C-alpha positions in Angstrom: 24.4 -7.9 9.9 27.7 -7.5 8.1 27.1 -10.8 6.2 23.6 -9.6 5.2 25.0 -6.3 3.9 27.7 -8.1 1.9 25.2 -10.5 0.4 22.8 -7.7 -0.5 25.6 -5.7 -2.1 26.5 -8.7 -4.3 22.9 -9.3 -5.2 22.4 -5.7 -6.0 25.3 -5.8 -8.5 23.8 -9.0 -10.0 20.4 -7.4 -10.4 21.9 -4.3 -12.1 22.7 -6.5 -15.1 19.3 -8.2 -15.3 16.8 -6.6 -17.7 14.2 -5.0 -15.4 16.0 -5.7 -12.2 17.1 -2.0 -11.7 14.5 -1.1 -9.0 15.0 -4.3 -7.1 18.8 -3.9 -7.2 18.6 -0.3 -6.1 16.3 -1.2 -3.1 18.5 -4.1 -2.1 21.6 -1.9 -2.4 20.1 0.8 -0.1 19.1 -1.9 2.5 22.7 -3.3 2.2 24.1 0.1 2.9 22.0 0.6 6.0 22.8 -2.9 7.3 26.5 -2.4 6.6 26.7 1.0 8.4 24.9 -0.4 11.4 27.2 -3.4 11.5 30.3 -1.2 11.1 29.2 0.9 14.0 28.7 -2.1 16.3 31.7 -4.1 15.2 34.0 -2.6 12.6 35.2 -5.6 10.6 36.4 -6.0 7.0 33.2 -7.8 6.1 31.1 -4.8 7.1 33.4 -2.5 5.0 33.2 -4.9 2.0 29.4 -5.0 2.3 29.3 -1.2 2.4 31.5 -0.8 -0.6 29.6 -3.5 -2.6 26.3 -2.0 -1.7 27.3 1.5 -2.7 28.7 0.2 -6.0 25.6 -1.9 -6.7 23.2 1.0 -6.0 25.2 3.4 -8.1 25.4 0.9 -10.9 21.7 0.2 -10.8 20.9 3.9 -11.0 23.4 4.6 -13.8 22.1 1.7 -15.9 18.5 2.8 -15.3 19.3 6.3 -16.5 21.1 4.9 -19.5 18.1 2.8 -20.4 15.8 5.7 -20.1 18.1 7.8 -22.3 18.2 5.1 -24.9 14.4 4.7 -24.9 14.0 8.4 -25.1 16.4 8.6 -28.0 14.5 5.8 -29.8 11.3 7.8 -29.4 12.9 10.9 -30.9 14.4 8.8 -33.8 10.9 7.3 -34.5 9.3 10.8 -34.5 12.0 12.1 -36.9 11.5 9.1 -39.2 7.8 10.0 -39.6 8.7 13.4 -40.9 
């Protein structure tokens, strides 16, 4: 489970930089967090800790970049509306 959490954390970080990969990256990051926590409770190893850290970073990064994209699109809509005036 530690290996799966680590891989999902890495994939989550990769998906955060892909155009519309934010939802997929966030979901994979959350699953990676769950798997890493379970693996850390059963057998606390460095790989489980690394998976937990990478999954948390990937999830937060996906959510932050999603909010940034929504803010940019909202700003573009406001600028387009002001240009019509």
